[in-house]
N, CA, C and O atoms as a GROMACS GRO file, in nm:
protein
  132
    1MET      N    1  -6.359   6.588 -15.478
    1MET     CA    2  -6.220   6.555 -15.513
    1MET      C    3  -6.211   6.498 -15.655
    1MET      O    4  -6.119   6.530 -15.730
    2LYS      N    5  -6.307   6.415 -15.691
    2LYS     CA    6  -6.306   6.355 -15.826
    2LYS      C    7  -6.318   6.461 -15.934
    2LYS      O    8  -6.258   6.448 -16.041
    3LYS      N    9  -6.396   6.566 -15.906
    3LYS     CA   10  -6.412   6.675 -16.003
    3LYS      C   11  -6.279   6.744 -16.031
    3LYS      O   12  -6.248   6.779 -16.144
    4ILE      N   13  -6.200   6.762 -15.924
    4ILE     CA   14  -6.069   6.827 -15.939
    4ILE      C   15  -5.977   6.739 -16.024
    4ILE      O   16  -5.908   6.789 -16.114
    5ILE      N   17  -5.975   6.609 -15.996
    5ILE     CA   18  -5.892   6.515 -16.072
    5ILE      C   19  -5.935   6.514 -16.219
    5ILE      O   20  -5.851   6.513 -16.309
    6LYS      N   21  -6.066   6.514 -16.242
    6LYS     CA   22  -6.119   6.516 -16.379
    6LYS      C   23  -6.076   6.644 -16.451
    6LYS      O   24  -6.036   6.640 -16.568
    7ALA      N   25  -6.084   6.756 -16.381
    7ALA     CA   26  -6.045   6.884 -16.440
    7ALA      C   27  -5.896   6.887 -16.472
    7ALA      O   28  -5.856   6.935 -16.577
    8LEU      N   29  -5.815   6.835 -16.381
    8LEU     CA   30  -5.670   6.828 -16.404
    8LEU      C   31  -5.639   6.736 -16.521
    8LEU      O   32  -5.550   6.765 -16.601
    9ASP      N   33  -5.712   6.626 -16.531
    9ASP     CA   34  -5.694   6.530 -16.640
    9ASP      C   35  -5.720   6.597 -16.774
    9ASP      O   36  -5.642   6.580 -16.869
   10VAL      N   37  -5.828   6.671 -16.783
   10VAL     CA   38  -5.861   6.744 -16.906
   10VAL      C   39  -5.756   6.850 -16.933
   10VAL      O   40  -5.713   6.870 -17.047
   11PHE      N   41  -5.714   6.919 -16.826
   11PHE     CA   42  -5.615   7.026 -16.838
   11PHE      C   43  -5.483   6.973 -16.892
   11PHE      O   44  -5.425   7.033 -16.983
   12PHE      N   45  -5.435   6.861 -16.837
   12PHE     CA   46  -5.307   6.807 -16.880
   12PHE      C   47  -5.314   6.729 -17.011
   12PHE      O   48  -5.211   6.703 -17.073
   13ASN      N   49  -5.434   6.692 -17.052
   13ASN     CA   50  -5.451   6.627 -17.182
   13ASN      C   51  -5.462   6.729 -17.295
   13ASN      O   52  -5.461   6.693 -17.413
   14ASN      N   53  -5.471   6.856 -17.258
   14ASN     CA   54  -5.478   6.963 -17.357
   14ASN      C   55  -5.342   6.977 -17.424
   14ASN      O   56  -5.240   6.991 -17.356
   15ARG      N   57  -5.340   6.973 -17.555
   15ARG     CA   58  -5.215   6.975 -17.632
   15ARG      C   59  -5.137   7.104 -17.610
   15ARG      O   60  -5.014   7.102 -17.598
   16THR      N   61  -5.207   7.214 -17.604
   16THR     CA   62  -5.142   7.344 -17.584
   16THR      C   63  -5.071   7.349 -17.450
   16THR      O   64  -4.960   7.401 -17.439
   17VAL      N   65  -5.136   7.296 -17.348
   17VAL     CA   66  -5.077   7.294 -17.214
   17VAL      C   67  -4.950   7.210 -17.215
   17VAL      O   68  -4.850   7.248 -17.155
   18LYS      N   69  -4.954   7.094 -17.282
   18LYS     CA   70  -4.836   7.008 -17.290
   18LYS      C   71  -4.719   7.083 -17.354
   18LYS      O   72  -4.606   7.076 -17.304
   19TYR      N   73  -4.744   7.153 -17.464
   19TYR     CA   74  -4.638   7.228 -17.530
   19TYR      C   75  -4.583   7.336 -17.439
   19TYR      O   76  -4.462   7.358 -17.435
   20LEU      N   77  -4.671   7.405 -17.366
   20LEU     CA   78  -4.627   7.511 -17.275
   20LEU      C   79  -4.542   7.454 -17.162
   20LEU      O   80  -4.441   7.513 -17.125
   21VAL      N   81  -4.583   7.339 -17.108
   21VAL     CA   82  -4.507   7.275 -17.000
   21VAL      C   83  -4.370   7.231 -17.051
   21VAL      O   84  -4.268   7.256 -16.986
   22VAL      N   85  -4.368   7.164 -17.166
   22VAL     CA   86  -4.242   7.118 -17.225
   22VAL      C   87  -4.151   7.237 -17.255
   22VAL      O   88  -4.031   7.233 -17.227
   23TYR      N   89  -4.209   7.342 -17.313
   23TYR     CA   90  -4.132   7.461 -17.348
   23TYR      C   91  -4.072   7.526 -17.224
   23TYR      O   92  -3.956   7.568 -17.226
   24SER      N   93  -4.151   7.536 -17.118
   24SER     CA   94  -4.103   7.599 -16.995
   24SER      C   95  -3.993   7.516 -16.930
   24SER      O   96  -3.900   7.571 -16.872
   25ILE      N   97  -4.003   7.383 -16.939
   25ILE     CA   98  -3.899   7.294 -16.884
   25ILE      C   99  -3.770   7.310 -16.965
   25ILE      O  100  -3.662   7.324 -16.909
   26VAL      N  101  -3.782   7.307 -17.097
   26VAL     CA  102  -3.666   7.323 -17.185
   26VAL      C  103  -3.604   7.461 -17.165
   26VAL      O  104  -3.482   7.475 -17.158
   27ASP      N  105  -3.689   7.562 -17.156
   27ASP     CA  106  -3.644   7.699 -17.136
   27ASP      C  107  -3.575   7.712 -17.001
   27ASP      O  108  -3.478   7.787 -16.987
   28GLY      N  109  -3.625   7.640 -16.901
   28GLY     CA  110  -3.567   7.645 -16.767
   28GLY      C  111  -3.430   7.580 -16.761
   28GLY      O  112  -3.339   7.632 -16.697
   29THR      N  113  -3.414   7.464 -16.828
   29THR     CA  114  -3.286   7.394 -16.825
   29THR      C  115  -3.182   7.468 -16.908
   29THR      O  116  -3.063   7.459 -16.881
   30ASP      N  117  -3.228   7.540 -17.010
   30ASP     CA  118  -3.139   7.615 -17.098
   30ASP      C  119  -3.095   7.747 -17.036
   30ASP      O  120  -3.010   7.817 -17.090
   31ASP      N  121  -3.153   7.780 -16.921
   31ASP     CA  122  -3.128   7.908 -16.855
   31ASP      C  123  -2.986   7.917 -16.799
   31ASP      O  124  -2.935   8.027 -16.776
   32GLU      N  125  -2.922   7.802 -16.777
   32GLU     CA  126  -2.789   7.799 -16.717
   32GLU      C  127  -2.682   7.857 -16.809
   32GLU      O  128  -2.588   7.921 -16.763
   33ASN      N  129  -2.697   7.834 -16.938
   33ASN     CA  130  -2.595   7.875 -17.035
   33ASN      C  131  -2.593   8.026 -17.057
   33ASN      O  132  -2.512   8.076 -17.136
   0.00000   0.00000   0.00000
């Protein structure tokens, strides 16, 4: 279980992943218009 948490921690600390997540959230909220 700790290995999974460690992997997720590295995954979410990745700058590219953060931008993709933020972009997808912004893109999703903007979908209404």
